[in-house]
Wavefront OBJ file of the C-alpha trace (Angstrom):
o trace
v -0.276 0.010 0.734
v 1.116 3.362 -1.241
v 2.595 5.966 1.859
v 2.339 8.757 -0.536
v -0.099 10.378 -2.614
v 0.058 12.493 -5.430
v -2.468 14.997 -5.385
v -3.866 17.100 -8.829
v -6.285 19.950 -8.313
v -8.165 21.058 -11.618
v -9.773 24.347 -11.539
v -13.513 24.051 -13.600
v -13.669 22.120 -16.749
v -16.788 20.989 -17.868
v -18.130 19.656 -21.201
v -19.642 22.714 -23.677
v -22.646 20.853 -23.611
v -24.878 19.791 -21.182
v -27.361 16.314 -21.155
v -30.949 15.882 -19.420
v -31.743 11.934 -19.528
v -33.369 9.360 -17.894
v -32.471 6.602 -20.689
v -29.090 5.920 -22.068
v -30.960 7.585 -25.817
v -28.718 10.343 -27.624
v -27.247 12.668 -25.715
v -30.075 16.484 -25.811
v -28.492 19.641 -24.530
v -29.906 21.292 -21.941
v -29.792 25.366 -20.733
v -27.152 26.211 -17.226
v -29.023 26.840 -14.072
v -31.704 28.825 -15.095
v -31.569 32.279 -12.157
v -34.767 33.528 -12.596
v -37.094 30.531 -10.679
v -39.533 31.476 -8.641
v -39.305 30.833 -4.602
v -41.824 29.778 -2.540
v -39.129 29.638 0.983
v -38.042 31.738 3.887
v -34.874 31.424 5.098
v -35.177 30.649 8.618
v -31.708 31.662 10.324
v -29.823 31.009 14.225
v -32.915 27.882 14.217
v -30.381 26.005 16.267
v -28.464 27.510 18.736
v -25.541 26.125 20.578
v -24.600 25.819 24.339
v -23.553 28.347 26.018
v -19.896 28.942 24.557
v -19.943 27.120 21.990
v -20.095 28.491 18.203
v -20.786 27.281 14.552
v -18.802 25.867 12.804
v -18.804 24.593 9.802
v -21.203 22.319 8.214
v -21.545 20.367 4.973
v -23.341 17.891 6.068
v -26.753 17.438 7.963
v -29.041 14.073 7.408
v -32.516 13.804 8.514
v -33.138 11.135 11.917
v -35.170 7.904 10.533
v -38.213 10.330 12.661
v -38.782 12.142 9.739
v -37.804 15.853 11.150
v -35.075 15.091 13.458
v -31.629 17.082 12.022
v -28.497 15.162 12.387
v -25.527 18.143 11.973
v -21.752 17.220 11.134
v -20.175 20.403 12.989
v -16.067 21.261 13.062
v -16.349 21.815 16.644
v -16.193 25.843 16.438
v -13.526 25.923 13.335
v -13.522 24.360 9.796
v -12.331 20.856 11.538
v -12.009 19.142 14.602
v -8.366 18.620 15.105
v -7.602 20.169 18.077
v -11.085 20.165 19.684
v -12.355 18.469 22.352
v -16.281 18.894 21.169
v -18.662 16.228 20.234
v -19.047 17.304 16.011
v -21.550 14.955 15.821
v -25.003 16.733 16.227
v -28.742 15.718 16.416
v -31.510 18.836 16.876
v -35.169 17.682 17.675
v -37.820 19.085 14.838
v -38.209 22.087 17.154
v -34.528 23.146 16.756
v -33.083 21.959 20.583
v -29.836 20.132 20.723
v -31.147 16.971 22.353
v -28.082 14.010 21.665
v -23.836 14.989 20.173
v -21.235 12.174 19.962
v -18.002 11.676 18.262
v -15.091 13.753 20.328
v -11.552 12.932 18.714
v -12.804 9.964 16.218
v -13.194 12.128 12.932
v -10.880 15.414 12.273
v -13.083 17.087 8.981
v -16.421 15.734 9.336
v -17.310 16.248 5.511
v -20.370 13.669 4.168
v -23.039 12.150 6.132
v -26.161 9.552 5.535
v -28.584 8.389 7.967
v -29.183 3.901 7.183
v -32.403 2.466 7.250
v -32.494 2.260 11.222
v -31.727 5.376 11.895
v -27.623 4.835 12.609
v -25.690 7.836 11.425
v -22.587 7.462 9.014
v -19.523 10.195 8.274
v -17.574 11.187 5.723
v -14.174 11.627 7.505
v -12.447 13.800 4.189
v -8.927 15.369 5.815
v -6.150 13.284 7.711
v -3.454 14.855 11.080
v -0.399 14.779 8.656
v 0.701 18.250 8.966
v 0.413 20.488 5.637
v -2.537 23.470 5.071
v -5.885 22.786 6.095
v -8.389 22.207 3.366
v -11.443 24.148 3.091
v -10.789 28.092 3.778
v -11.353 30.164 0.002
v -8.611 29.158 -2.785
v -7.502 31.866 -3.698
v -9.016 33.672 -6.957
v -9.030 32.196 -10.141
v -7.674 33.743 -12.825
v -9.636 31.954 -15.449
v -12.591 29.453 -14.833
v -10.193 26.548 -16.695
v -7.140 26.955 -14.943
v -4.539 24.667 -16.264
v -3.856 21.555 -14.050
v -1.393 22.193 -11.230
v 0.412 18.838 -9.892
v 1.260 19.627 -5.864
v 3.267 16.768 -5.312
v 3.652 14.062 -2.229
v 2.456 14.232 0.142
v 2.853 12.065 3.299
v -0.560 10.509 4.949
v -1.580 10.334 8.722
v -2.814 8.107 11.051
v -5.845 9.193 11.579
v -9.231 10.433 9.149
v -9.616 9.486 5.743
v -12.463 7.241 6.574
v -16.298 6.151 6.962
v -17.526 5.910 9.937
v -20.804 4.051 10.938
v -22.576 4.907 14.703
v -25.465 3.229 16.321
v -28.201 6.497 17.008
v -25.650 6.750 20.472
v -23.010 7.091 18.830
v -20.965 3.585 19.047
v -18.035 2.970 16.880
v -19.905 0.414 14.150
v -17.669 -0.347 11.020
v -15.357 1.697 9.473
v -14.535 2.054 5.783
v -11.001 3.071 4.864
v -7.830 2.768 6.659
v -6.883 4.949 9.191
v -4.715 8.456 8.262
v -5.219 7.511 4.047
v -4.134 5.466 1.578
v -3.711 6.111 -2.563
v -5.707 4.168 -5.275
v -6.710 0.850 -5.928
v -6.799 1.141 -1.711
v -9.508 3.271 -0.059
v -9.995 6.648 1.134
v -8.449 9.631 0.112
v -10.491 13.102 0.533
v -13.492 10.401 0.407
v -16.754 13.119 0.402
v -20.722 11.461 1.043
v -21.154 8.127 1.880
v -25.044 6.526 0.971
v -26.093 3.375 1.971
v -28.553 2.033 -0.668
v -32.130 0.079 0.455
v -30.053 -3.474 -0.035
v -27.380 -1.954 2.380
v -25.101 -2.212 -0.689
v -22.878 1.324 0.749
v -21.636 3.576 -1.396
v -18.900 6.596 -0.963
v -17.577 9.612 -3.254
v -13.652 9.692 -3.444
v -11.801 12.481 -4.412
v -11.775 15.903 -3.110
v -8.964 17.868 -5.629
v -8.552 15.575 -8.296
v -6.571 12.574 -8.245
v -8.505 10.049 -6.588
v -12.045 11.415 -7.883
v -14.065 8.203 -8.151
v -16.826 6.377 -6.847
v -16.110 3.338 -4.347
v -19.370 0.238 -3.605
v -18.736 -1.568 -1.067
v -21.474 -4.435 1.267
v -22.869 -3.551 3.633
v -20.389 -5.350 5.873
v -17.391 -2.692 4.731
v -16.416 -5.542 1.549
v -15.126 -4.021 -1.213
v -16.741 -4.434 -4.498
v -16.184 -2.211 -6.950
v -15.201 1.401 -8.250
v -15.740 3.692 -11.254
v -14.650 6.704 -12.910
v -11.655 8.432 -12.671
v -9.980 11.852 -13.153
v -12.005 14.284 -15.745
v -15.160 15.529 -17.673
v -16.151 13.231 -19.877
v -19.399 11.536 -19.134
v -18.543 8.844 -15.811
v -15.656 10.612 -15.122
v -15.370 12.791 -12.232
v -14.072 16.281 -11.069
v -14.583 16.465 -6.845
v -17.754 14.060 -6.495
v -19.054 15.679 -3.667
v -22.401 14.358 -2.892
v -24.684 11.711 -3.305
v -28.459 10.403 -3.110
v -30.409 7.910 -5.184
v -35.048 8.306 -6.111
v -37.484 5.332 -6.040
v -35.879 3.249 -8.433
v -32.295 3.594 -7.532
v -30.803 5.564 -9.865
v -27.478 6.712 -7.835
v -27.791 10.616 -8.337
v -23.235 11.798 -7.648
v -23.696 16.201 -8.224
v -19.872 16.255 -9.659
v -19.251 20.140 -8.520
v -16.033 20.923 -10.415
v -18.075 19.586 -13.855
v -20.683 22.197 -12.715
v -23.544 18.609 -13.135
v -25.323 15.925 -11.197
v -24.723 12.830 -12.946
v -26.499 10.312 -13.093
v -26.432 6.245 -13.018
v -27.413 2.467 -12.547
v -25.866 0.772 -8.781
v -23.496 -1.068 -10.700
v -21.887 2.096 -12.424
v -23.702 2.150 -15.919
v -23.552 5.942 -16.968
v -27.766 7.316 -16.934
v -27.405 10.819 -17.232
v -26.429 14.223 -16.701
v -27.411 17.265 -16.055
v -25.962 20.842 -15.609
v -29.684 22.707 -15.041
v -29.859 23.030 -10.758
v -26.099 24.805 -10.680
v -22.130 23.895 -9.584
v -23.843 20.710 -7.314
v -22.188 21.407 -3.711
v -25.235 18.602 -2.208
v -27.425 16.735 -3.322
v -31.072 15.517 -2.101
v -33.763 13.515 -3.221
v -37.663 12.648 -0.822
v -39.828 9.878 -0.907
v -41.372 12.030 -3.984
v -38.509 12.263 -6.245
v -37.519 15.834 -5.527
v -34.387 16.699 -6.801
v -32.168 19.738 -4.331
v -29.348 20.825 -5.266
v -27.401 23.101 -3.325
v -25.147 25.022 -5.170
v -21.690 26.697 -2.847
v -19.580 27.118 -5.510
v -20.755 29.375 -9.402
v -20.335 33.150 -9.753
v -20.208 35.485 -6.727
v -22.104 38.126 -7.087
v -19.241 40.469 -7.475
v -18.057 39.953 -11.449
v -15.173 40.150 -10.288
v -14.386 37.423 -7.860
v -13.670 33.699 -8.218
v -15.160 32.620 -12.071
v -16.634 29.063 -10.839
v -19.448 28.033 -12.841
v -19.476 31.949 -15.099
v -22.861 33.360 -15.129
v -24.856 31.078 -12.051
v -26.099 31.962 -8.786
v -25.828 30.486 -6.105
v -28.918 29.043 -3.878
v -30.222 26.351 -3.085
v -32.442 24.466 -6.925
v -35.682 21.518 -6.635
v -37.361 20.065 -9.011
v -37.357 16.780 -10.613
v -35.321 13.275 -10.028
v -37.623 11.548 -12.448
v -37.302 14.807 -15.411
v -34.022 16.467 -14.420
v -35.346 19.416 -14.870
v -35.449 22.669 -12.103
v -39.043 24.299 -11.257
v -37.730 26.322 -8.269
v -34.387 28.700 -6.185
v -33.879 29.507 -2.929
v -31.107 32.077 -3.161
v -28.127 32.389 -1.597
v -29.112 34.332 1.337
v -26.440 35.503 3.216
v -24.081 37.838 0.685
v -22.507 35.039 -1.906
v -19.504 36.235 -1.262
v -16.183 34.714 -1.223
v -14.817 30.967 -2.451
v -18.257 29.024 -0.697
v -21.108 30.833 0.662
v -24.788 29.455 0.361
v -25.546 25.520 1.830
v -23.006 22.561 1.142
v -25.119 20.385 2.317
v -28.955 19.812 1.973
v -31.398 17.768 3.382
v -35.165 17.952 3.533
v -37.823 16.421 5.936
v -41.206 14.471 6.140
v -42.946 17.816 6.431
v -40.949 19.350 2.999
v -38.723 22.158 5.463
v -34.495 22.369 3.520
v -31.847 22.229 5.812
v -29.064 24.011 4.485
v -25.537 23.339 5.852
v -23.172 26.269 5.365
v -19.312 25.899 5.620
v -18.624 29.872 4.493
v -20.844 30.921 6.857
v -20.761 28.676 9.769
v -24.965 28.657 9.792
v -27.020 26.047 9.800
v -30.296 27.156 7.306
v -33.575 26.679 7.529
v -36.546 26.958 4.787
v -39.483 26.977 5.508
v -42.624 26.674 2.563
v -43.641 30.917 2.459
l 1 2 3 4 5 6 7 8 9 10 11 12 13 14 15 16 17 18 19 20 21 22 23 24 25 26 27 28 29 30 31 32 33 34 35 36 37 38 39 40 41 42 43 44 45 46 47 48 49 50 51 52 53 54 55 56 57 58 59 60 61 62 63 64 65 66 67 68 69 70 71 72 73 74 75 76 77 78 79 80 81 82 83 84 85 86 87 88 89 90 91 92 93 94 95 96 97 98 99 100 101 102 103 104 105 106 107 108 109 110 111 112 113 114 115 116 117 118 119 120 121 122 123 124 125 126 127 128 129 130 131 132 133 134 135 136 137 138 139 140 141 142 143 144 145 146 147 148 149 150 151 152 153 154 155 156 157 158 159 160 161 162 163 164 165 166 167 168 169 170 171 172 173 174 175 176 177 178 179 180 181 182 183 184 185 186 187 188 189 190 191 192 193 194 195 196 197 198 199 200 201 202 203 204 205 206 207 208 209 210 211 212 213 214 215 216 217 218 219 220 221 222 223 224 225 226 227 228 229 230 231 232 233 234 235 236 237 238 239 240 241 242 243 244 245 246 247 248 249 250 251 252 253 254 255 256 257 258 259 260 261 262 263 264 265 266 267 268 269 270 271 272 273 274 275 276 277 278 279 280 281 282 283 284 285 286 287 288 289 290 291 292 293 294 295 296 297 298 299 300 301 302 303 304 305 306 307 308 309 310 311 312 313 314 315 316 317 318 319 320 321 322 323 324 325 326 327 328 329 330 331 332 333 334 335 336 337 338 339 340 341 342 343 344 345 346 347 348 349 350 351 352 353 354 355 356 357 358 359 360 361 362 363 364 365 366 367 368 369 370 371 372 373
């Protein structure tokens, strides 16, 4: 197993045409995300206060408990990492925003993705390690163009902790871990895992690769046995550049937020490409409710300052929603912040049984609640 991994950073390198197909029929072009869709939600801030003396840190991790209304969050210990913190990063809030449970202190460095399975177990993706290097997740320097050249970062040592997927019981007991502690390069796993999803069958899917390099999907059985992987760094169909978040619709199709390629890709559970769409913006988070409504969080498209970041130019940040069946967007919750910097608005998104939308924010360091108006 390799002890070093060469990271490649690739800027936004999306294909010129986007696709919105539900089968493998010939490709059809679709427009980029619209900024003019109607907004049927109002924003509620400060809905989930933390205990006295603790403030919200960055969070991209939010999901709904099996009760349908309680909310689980992976929060980065008041900052953007839990590496030196004694705080619990895994938090549960009831439907009224009261903190009712927390755990995970010293067990998670960088909570990045989260999912709650059908038994109520909480799966957390730890996307960093404890090796000395600059912290990931800070706002990047302004890009010189929308498609900068790839940048080789050189070999980096792995740490002794992190880069794993951890399955917790609802009370915080560790039930299963995936990945070598501290990380591993392909064909082993993981380096910079992003998100995890548990299918109705119990099969486990993990999206890997936050900064290029190991941009791929991995599939495991319910015991954690590795089954297969697919994809590589690139912009063609079935390739990835930051598979940042995962969701599954009622038919079992796997939706992958292929962030740096400004698209959502759709696969069957064996990795066969089925469709893609750019109608929902630059996807940091993706969620599908029981009615196959698709919610996509865009935290990185071009800021409202036209002279700032060049990601996905002309598209505004926020949460777009529509149909997972047709891959069409019908509504848009605008970024409630100023839209400045490398990331704002929600990176993670989840929707409860009553249709309430939650947005987990890295830049503003907040959990927003959106209710229909």
